[in-house]
C-alpha positions as CSV (number, residue, x, y, z in Angstrom):
1,M,3.9,11.0,27.7
2,K,1.3,9.3,30.0
3,P,0.3,5.8,28.9
4,K,-3.3,6.6,28.4
5,I,-2.6,9.8,26.4
6,L,-0.1,7.8,24.2
7,A,-2.8,5.1,23.6
8,V,-5.4,7.7,22.7
9,V,-3.1,9.4,20.2
10,I,-2.1,6.1,18.5
11,Y,-5.8,5.0,18.3
12,I,-6.9,8.2,16.7
13,C,-4.0,8.2,14.2
14,A,-4.6,4.5,13.4
15,A,-8.3,5.2,12.7
16,G,-7.6,8.0,10.3
17,A,-4.8,6.1,8.5
18,V,-6.8,3.0,8.1
19,F,-9.8,4.8,6.6
20,Y,-8.0,7.1,4.2
21,S,-5.5,4.5,3.1
22,F,-8.3,2.2,2.1
23,M,-10.5,4.7,0.5
24,G,-7.6,6.2,-1.4
25,G,-7.3,3.0,-3.3
26,F,-10.4,3.7,-5.3
27,R,-10.0,6.5,-7.9
28,A,-13.4,6.3,-9.3
29,S,-16.1,8.9,-8.5
30,E,-13.7,11.1,-6.6
31,T,-15.8,14.1,-7.5
32,S,-19.1,12.3,-6.7
33,L,-21.7,14.5,-4.9
34,A,-22.3,11.5,-2.6
35,F,-18.9,11.8,-1.0
36,L,-19.6,15.1,0.8
37,P,-22.6,13.7,2.7
38,A,-20.6,10.6,3.4
39,L,-18.0,12.7,5.3
40,L,-20.8,14.2,7.3
41,L,-22.0,10.7,8.2
42,I,-18.6,9.7,9.4
43,S,-18.3,12.8,11.6
44,L,-21.8,12.0,13.0
45,A,-20.8,8.4,13.7
46,A,-17.6,9.6,15.5
47,A,-19.7,12.1,17.6
48,S,-22.0,9.3,18.6
49,I,-19.1,7.1,19.7
50,I,-17.7,9.9,21.7
51,M,-21.1,10.3,23.3
52,Y,-21.0,6.6,24.3
53,G,-17.6,7.0,25.9
54,R,-18.6,10.0,28.0
55,L,-22.2,9.1,28.9
56,V,-22.2,5.3,29.0
57,C,-18.7,4.1,29.8
58,H,-18.2,6.5,32.7
59,P,-18.9,4.6,35.9
60,E,-20.9,7.6,37.4
61,S,-23.2,8.0,34.4
62,G,-26.8,8.4,35.6
63,E,-30.2,7.7,34.1
64,G,-30.5,11.1,32.5
65,Q,-27.2,10.8,30.7
66,R,-28.1,7.4,29.3
67,V,-31.4,8.8,28.0
68,L,-29.4,11.6,26.4
69,A,-27.3,8.9,24.7
70,L,-30.5,7.3,23.5
71,V,-31.7,10.5,22.0
72,V,-28.5,11.1,20.2
73,N,-28.5,7.7,18.6
74,C,-32.1,7.8,17.7
75,G,-31.7,11.2,16.2
76,G,-28.7,10.2,14.2
77,A,-30.5,7.1,13.0
78,G,-33.3,9.2,11.8
79,I,-31.0,11.6,9.9
80,L,-29.1,8.8,8.3
81,A,-32.3,6.9,7.3
82,T,-33.6,10.1,5.7
83,Y,-30.5,10.6,3.7
84,L,-30.3,7.0,2.5
85,L,-34.0,7.0,1.5
86,L,-33.7,10.3,-0.4
87,A,-30.3,9.2,-2.0
88,P,-31.9,7.8,-5.2
89,I,-33.4,11.3,-5.8
90,T,-30.5,13.6,-4.7
91,A,-27.4,11.5,-5.3
92,P,-25.7,10.3,-8.5
93,P,-27.0,7.4,-10.6
94,V,-25.0,4.8,-8.6
95,Y,-27.9,4.8,-6.1
96,E,-30.6,4.2,-8.8
97,N,-32.4,0.8,-8.9
98,P,-31.0,-0.5,-5.6
99,S,-31.3,-4.2,-4.9
100,V,-33.8,-5.9,-2.6
101,L,-31.0,-6.4,0.0
102,Y,-30.1,-2.7,-0.1
103,R,-33.7,-1.7,0.4
104,A,-34.1,-4.1,3.3
105,L,-31.0,-2.7,5.0
106,L,-32.3,0.8,4.7
107,V,-35.2,-0.3,7.0
108,A,-33.5,-2.9,9.2
109,V,-30.4,-1.0,10.2
110,P,-32.2,2.1,11.6
111,L,-34.5,-0.1,13.6
112,F,-31.5,-2.0,15.0
113,V,-29.9,1.2,16.1
114,V,-33.0,2.3,17.9
115,F,-33.4,-1.1,19.6
116,A,-29.7,-1.2,20.7
117,S,-30.0,2.3,22.0
118,H,-32.9,1.4,24.2
119,L,-30.7,-1.4,25.7
120,I,-28.1,1.1,26.6
121,I,-30.2,2.5,29.4
122,A,-30.5,-0.9,30.9
123,R,-29.3,-1.3,34.5
124,R,-27.1,-4.3,34.0
125,R,-23.5,-3.3,33.0
126,L,-23.0,-6.3,30.7
127,T,-26.2,-5.7,28.8
128,R,-25.2,-2.1,28.4
129,A,-21.7,-2.9,27.2
130,I,-23.0,-5.5,24.6
131,A,-25.6,-3.0,23.3
132,T,-22.9,-0.3,23.0
133,I,-20.7,-2.5,20.9
134,A,-23.6,-3.7,18.8
135,T,-24.6,-0.1,18.2
136,L,-21.0,0.8,17.3
137,L,-21.1,-1.9,14.5
138,A,-24.4,-0.6,13.3
139,W,-23.0,2.9,12.9
140,S,-20.1,1.4,11.0
141,F,-22.6,-0.3,8.7
142,F,-24.5,2.9,8.3
143,V,-21.3,4.7,7.1
144,F,-20.5,1.7,4.9
145,I,-23.7,1.7,2.9
146,A,-23.5,5.5,2.5
147,V,-19.8,5.6,1.4
148,V,-19.4,2.5,-0.8
149,P,-21.7,3.7,-3.6
150,A,-19.5,6.9,-3.9
151,Y,-16.5,4.7,-4.7
152,F,-17.9,1.8,-6.6
153,P,-19.3,2.3,-10.1
154,A,-22.5,0.5,-9.3
155,H,-25.2,0.3,-6.6
156,F,-24.6,-1.7,-3.4
157,G,-26.2,-4.9,-4.8
158,F,-23.7,-5.1,-7.6
159,V,-20.6,-4.8,-5.4
160,S,-18.8,-8.2,-5.0
161,A,-18.9,-9.8,-1.6
162,R,-15.1,-9.6,-1.3
163,Y,-15.0,-5.8,-1.8
164,A,-18.1,-5.3,0.3
165,W,-16.4,-7.0,3.3
166,L,-13.2,-5.1,2.7
167,A,-15.0,-1.8,2.7
168,F,-17.0,-2.8,5.8
169,A,-13.7,-3.6,7.5
170,A,-12.1,-0.3,6.4
171,I,-14.9,1.5,8.2
172,T,-15.5,-0.7,11.1
173,A,-11.8,-0.7,12.2
174,P,-11.5,3.1,12.4
175,C,-14.8,3.3,14.4
176,I,-13.6,0.7,16.9
177,F,-10.3,2.6,17.3
178,V,-12.2,5.8,17.9
179,F,-14.4,4.1,20.5
180,A,-11.2,2.7,22.2
181,A,-9.6,6.1,22.3
182,V,-12.6,7.5,24.2
183,A,-13.2,4.5,26.4
184,V,-9.6,4.2,27.6
185,S,-10.0,7.3,29.6
186,Y,-13.1,6.2,31.5
187,F,-12.9,2.4,31.4
188,P,-9.3,1.5,30.6
189,R,-9.7,-2.3,30.3
190,L,-12.6,-2.0,27.9
191,G,-10.6,0.6,25.9
192,Y,-7.5,-1.6,25.6
193,I,-9.7,-4.7,24.6
194,M,-11.3,-2.7,21.9
195,G,-7.9,-1.4,20.7
196,A,-6.7,-5.0,20.4
197,V,-10.0,-6.1,18.7
198,A,-9.7,-3.3,16.1
199,G,-6.9,-5.1,14.5
200,T,-9.2,-8.1,13.7
201,P,-11.0,-6.4,10.8
202,A,-8.0,-4.3,9.8
203,T,-5.6,-7.2,9.4
204,P,-7.4,-9.1,6.6
205,L,-8.0,-5.8,4.9
206,F,-4.3,-5.1,4.4
207,V,-3.3,-8.7,3.9
208,S,-5.8,-9.1,1.0
209,Q,-4.6,-5.9,-0.6
210,E,-0.9,-6.0,0.1
211,F,0.0,-9.6,0.2
212,A,-2.5,-11.3,-2.2
213,R,-0.6,-9.8,-5.2
214,F,2.3,-8.1,-3.3
215,R,4.9,-9.6,-5.6
216,M,3.4,-7.6,-8.5
217,M,1.9,-4.5,-6.8
218,N,2.3,-3.2,-3.3
219,S,2.8,0.0,-1.4
220,W,6.6,-0.2,-1.1
221,I,7.3,-0.4,-4.8
222,A,4.8,2.5,-5.3
223,L,7.5,4.7,-3.8
224,N,9.8,3.8,-6.8
225,T,7.6,5.6,-9.3
226,S,8.7,9.0,-10.6
227,E,5.9,9.5,-13.0
228,P,4.1,12.9,-12.9
229,K,1.1,13.2,-10.6
230,A,-1.1,13.9,-13.6
231,Y,-0.5,10.3,-14.7
232,I,-0.3,8.4,-11.4
233,G,-2.6,10.5,-9.3
234,N,-2.0,10.1,-5.5
235,L,-0.4,6.7,-5.9
236,V,2.7,7.6,-3.9
237,L,0.7,9.4,-1.2
238,F,-1.6,6.4,-0.7
239,G,1.3,4.0,-0.6
240,Q,2.8,6.1,2.2
241,L,-0.5,6.1,4.0
242,R,-0.9,2.4,3.6
243,I,2.6,1.8,5.2
244,L,1.8,4.2,8.0
245,A,-1.5,2.5,8.6
246,V,0.1,-0.9,9.0
247,A,2.6,0.5,11.4
248,L,0.0,2.2,13.5
249,I,-2.2,-0.9,13.5
250,V,0.7,-3.1,14.8
251,V,1.7,-0.5,17.4
252,A,-1.9,-0.1,18.6
253,V,-2.6,-3.8,18.9
254,M,0.7,-4.6,20.6
255,L,0.3,-1.6,23.0
256,S,-3.2,-2.8,23.9
257,V,-2.0,-6.4,24.5
258,L,0.8,-5.1,26.7
259,R,-1.6,-3.0,28.8
260,L,-3.8,-6.1,29.3
261,L,-1.0,-8.3,30.7
262,P,-1.1,-9.2,34.4
263,A,0.6,-6.8,36.8
264,T,2.7,-9.6,38.2
265,W,4.6,-10.0,34.9
266,A,7.8,-8.0,35.3
267,L,11.0,-7.2,33.4
268,R,13.9,-5.8,35.4
269,K,11.6,-5.1,38.4
270,R,9.1,-3.2,36.3
271,P,5.7,-4.5,35.1
272,V,5.8,-5.4,31.4
273,R,2.4,-3.8,30.9
274,D,3.9,-0.4,31.8
275,R,6.5,-0.6,29.0
276,T,5.9,0.8,25.5
277,W,9.1,0.0,23.6
278,P,8.1,-3.7,22.9
279,A,5.2,-2.4,20.7
280,F,7.5,-0.3,18.6
281,A,10.1,-3.1,18.4
282,V,7.5,-5.6,17.1
283,C,6.3,-2.9,14.6
284,L,9.8,-2.3,13.3
285,L,10.4,-6.1,12.9
286,I,7.2,-6.6,11.0
287,L,7.8,-3.6,8.7
288,T,11.4,-4.8,8.1
289,M,10.2,-8.3,7.1
290,W,7.4,-6.8,4.9
291,F,9.9,-4.4,3.2
292,C,12.4,-7.1,2.4
293,S,9.8,-9.3,0.9
294,A,7.9,-6.6,-1.0
295,A,10.5,-4.2,-2.2
296,T,12.9,-6.7,-3.8
297,P,13.7,-7.1,-6.6
298,Y,13.6,-3.6,-8.0
299,R,10.5,-2.8,-10.1
300,M,7.9,-0.1,-10.7
301,P,4.2,-0.5,-10.0
302,D,3.2,-0.4,-13.7
303,I,2.5,-2.9,-16.4
304,V,3.8,-2.4,-19.9
305,D,3.5,-4.3,-23.1
306,A,6.5,-3.2,-25.1
307,V,8.5,-4.9,-27.9
308,P,11.7,-6.3,-26.5
309,P,15.0,-4.9,-27.9
310,E,17.1,-6.9,-30.4
311,L,20.2,-6.1,-28.2
312,A,20.8,-4.4,-24.9
313,V,24.2,-4.0,-23.4
314,L,24.8,-2.5,-19.9
315,H,28.3,-1.5,-18.6
316,V,28.6,-0.9,-14.9
317,E,31.7,0.5,-13.1
318,K,31.5,0.4,-9.3
319,R,33.9,2.5,-7.3
320,G,33.1,2.4,-3.6
321,L,29.5,3.6,-3.1
322,Q,29.4,5.1,-6.6
323,F,28.0,3.4,-9.7
324,H,28.6,4.6,-13.2
325,E,26.2,2.9,-15.6
326,T,25.8,3.1,-19.4
327,A,23.1,1.1,-21.3
328,V,22.9,0.9,-25.1
329,T,19.6,-0.6,-26.5
330,V,18.8,-1.3,-30.1
331,Y,15.4,-2.2,-31.5
332,R,14.3,-3.9,-34.7
333,D,13.8,-0.6,-36.5
334,S,17.4,0.4,-35.9
335,R,16.4,2.9,-33.2
336,L,19.1,3.3,-30.7
337,Y,18.7,4.5,-27.0
338,I,21.6,5.4,-24.8
339,S,21.0,6.0,-21.1
340,R,23.6,7.0,-18.4
341,N,23.5,7.6,-14.7
342,N,25.8,8.2,-11.8
343,R,24.1,6.9,-8.7
344,K,25.2,6.2,-5.2
345,L,24.2,3.8,-2.5
346,F,22.1,5.3,0.4
347,Q,20.6,7.7,-2.2
348,Y,16.8,7.6,-2.7
349,Q,16.7,9.3,-6.1
350,F,19.1,9.9,-9.0
351,E,19.0,11.4,-12.5
352,E,19.4,9.4,-15.7
353,S,20.0,10.9,-19.1
354,V,18.5,9.3,-22.2
355,A,19.3,10.0,-25.8
356,N,18.1,8.3,-29.0
357,G,18.9,8.2,-32.7
358,V,18.9,5.8,-35.7
359,L,21.9,3.6,-36.4
360,P,23.4,3.5,-39.9
361,E,22.5,0.4,-41.9
362,T,26.0,-1.1,-41.7
363,M,26.1,-0.8,-37.9
364,S,22.5,-2.1,-37.6
365,Q,23.5,-5.3,-39.5
366,R,26.4,-5.8,-37.1
367,V,24.0,-5.5,-34.1
368,F,21.5,-8.0,-35.6
369,S,24.3,-10.4,-36.6
370,L,25.8,-10.2,-33.1
371,A,22.5,-10.8,-31.4
372,K,21.9,-13.9,-33.5
373,S,25.4,-15.2,-32.9
374,L,25.0,-14.9,-29.2
375,Q,21.8,-16.9,-29.4
376,L,23.4,-19.6,-31.5
377,A,26.5,-19.7,-29.2
378,D,24.2,-20.9,-26.4
379,L,26.2,-19.1,-23.8
380,H,25.7,-19.9,-20.1
381,T,26.8,-17.4,-17.5
382,P,26.2,-17.1,-13.7
383,P,23.0,-15.3,-12.7
384,V,22.8,-11.6,-13.1
385,E,23.4,-10.0,-9.7
386,A,24.4,-6.5,-8.5
387,L,28.1,-5.8,-7.9
388,R,29.0,-6.0,-4.2
389,A,32.9,-5.6,-4.2
390,W,34.3,-2.2,-3.3
391,N,35.7,-1.8,-6.8
392,A,34.2,-3.9,-9.6
393,E,33.1,-3.9,-13.2
394,G,30.4,-5.7,-15.0
395,W,29.0,-6.3,-18.5
396,Y,25.4,-7.5,-19.0
397,I,23.8,-8.5,-22.3
398,R,20.1,-9.0,-23.0
399,I,18.9,-10.6,-26.3
400,P,15.5,-12.0,-27.3
401,H,14.5,-15.6,-26.5
402,S,17.5,-16.0,-24.1
403,G,18.3,-15.3,-20.5
404,P,20.4,-12.2,-19.6
405,L,24.2,-12.8,-19.7
406,A,26.6,-11.5,-17.0
407,F,30.3,-11.0,-17.3
408,T,31.8,-9.4,-14.2
409,S,35.1,-9.0,-12.4
410,E,33.6,-10.8,-9.4
411,Y,32.9,-13.8,-11.5
412,G,36.3,-13.5,-13.2
413,T,34.7,-13.5,-16.7
414,A,35.1,-11.1,-19.6
415,P,32.6,-10.3,-22.3
416,P,33.2,-11.2,-26.0
417,N,35.5,-8.6,-27.6
418,E,33.0,-7.9,-30.4
419,V,30.4,-6.9,-27.8
420,V,32.8,-4.4,-26.3
421,E,33.9,-3.0,-29.7
422,L,30.3,-2.6,-30.9
423,F,29.3,-1.0,-27.6
424,D,32.0,1.6,-27.9
425,A,31.0,2.3,-31.5
426,M,27.4,2.7,-30.7
427,E,28.1,4.9,-27.6
428,V,29.7,7.6,-29.8
429,A,27.1,7.2,-32.6
430,V,24.5,9.4,-30.8
431,P,25.4,12.5,-28.8
432,T,24.0,12.3,-25.3
433,D,24.4,15.9,-24.2
434,R,21.1,16.8,-25.8
435,G,19.1,14.0,-24.3
436,P,16.4,14.6,-21.7
437,R,16.9,13.7,-18.0
438,R,14.5,11.6,-16.0
439,L,14.3,11.1,-12.3
440,M,14.7,7.6,-10.9
441,K,13.9,6.4,-7.4
442,D,14.8,3.4,-5.3
443,V,13.0,2.9,-2.0
444,C,16.0,0.6,-1.0
445,L,18.3,3.5,-1.2
446,G,20.2,2.1,-4.2
447,F,20.5,-1.5,-3.0
448,C,17.5,-2.9,-4.9
449,Y,18.4,-1.3,-8.3
450,D,20.2,-4.0,-10.2
451,P,21.6,-4.8,-13.6
452,L,18.3,-6.2,-14.8
453,A,16.7,-2.8,-14.1
454,G,19.6,-1.1,-16.0
455,L,18.8,-3.4,-18.9
456,G,15.3,-2.0,-19.1
457,L,13.4,-4.6,-17.1
458,L,11.8,-2.1,-14.8
459,Y,8.1,-3.0,-14.5
460,S,6.2,-5.5,-12.5
461,N,5.1,-7.7,-15.4
462,Q,8.7,-7.8,-16.7
463,R,10.2,-9.0,-13.4
464,C,7.4,-11.2,-12.1
465,R,5.6,-14.3,-13.5
466,T,2.6,-16.2,-12.1
467,D,2.7,-20.0,-12.7
468,E,-0.2,-22.3,-13.2
469,K,-0.6,-22.9,-9.4
470,G,-1.1,-19.2,-8.8
471,A,2.3,-18.6,-7.2
472,T,4.1,-15.4,-8.3
473,R,7.9,-15.3,-8.5
474,C,10.1,-12.3,-9.3
475,R,13.6,-12.4,-10.6
């Protein structure tokens, strides 16, 4: 594939991924009537940028073509201004009672677009280039003030400054990418500069959303959820789009930087700026580092507030790549849950069977007495870690007000006999052939799912804690 065609494809894909991955994060007002006109505005802005590329960036563009670009922008500004001024009448209540700032922008932005469009027909190339970029940003702001009310449950004046800038970045970055995709065919250096610059608003956008609270919630652990779509909506799809968007941004920026390097810089007698693989290599490195930090330890992107069990015992047998796990959990009301799974490494999803019942009173008393005795014994064991030996066995115990206990063949420790005996008795107390099956997923292909997850610590608030300094740590 020719270098320019590859750059155009990557820029266009990055523009779409950035916009939809950001807007997908807002679930409110998905059926708002204001969303359909917003799509029209985005298309109009893209058409205007393409008009810039063909009529302004082309070195042979004449006076008549620049005047045509002026007409297109002024006409688009008039259409947008009309829509925004009529929005309080035709659009949902989110447009009602706009703030003074919002009203001022409705007047100032169209005038700015017209003024910048007049500068486009100037004879000096530098003036024309500056005016083109300024008008591009103005179009981005146009789309911003049209789209944001469709996603936020209040008018523009009520949106916090943080989310306002994030939304503006989510719209500006795609517009710059589209502009770069067109300009690279007519004015390559300007196109590559804009492709590199597009990462400037896009980077803080994803950093703030993915890394500010990435220990608790992020796009990678969204791929662990197996809840039905009726409950989680498009959470998995938007997580995939967010990861794709980050990858495309990195590739686009790195590819632009490579193309701007001096021709004298060579590697194995070939100019570095003619190579493409370094951009993908850097992208792979960044995604790997992000994945390792965000996907471990295993957790799901949900927050639950459940009563902890009185006793939970997990038995794991590892044979090669195969894990056989059985967990027995007892709650204060003597309700018993037994879960079993047979999972393998390098497997994204696996089934887990769950059965429940009520323990007899005599067995319940044994469970509660055992839990209290383990607390009083003040046992200390090595940390709970996944089994790594080719053949291994582990017993893990979870009780209230105490850390999980681990007894494994790798540590050379054995669980208390009474724990094993009670586990065997409870395992046959409830038939598991009638229990329902649920689908479990692990984005790490089985390497992140650990004994703590098997003991029921599956959710973000169960695995992560934020200290007084604001630092979040997960176990």
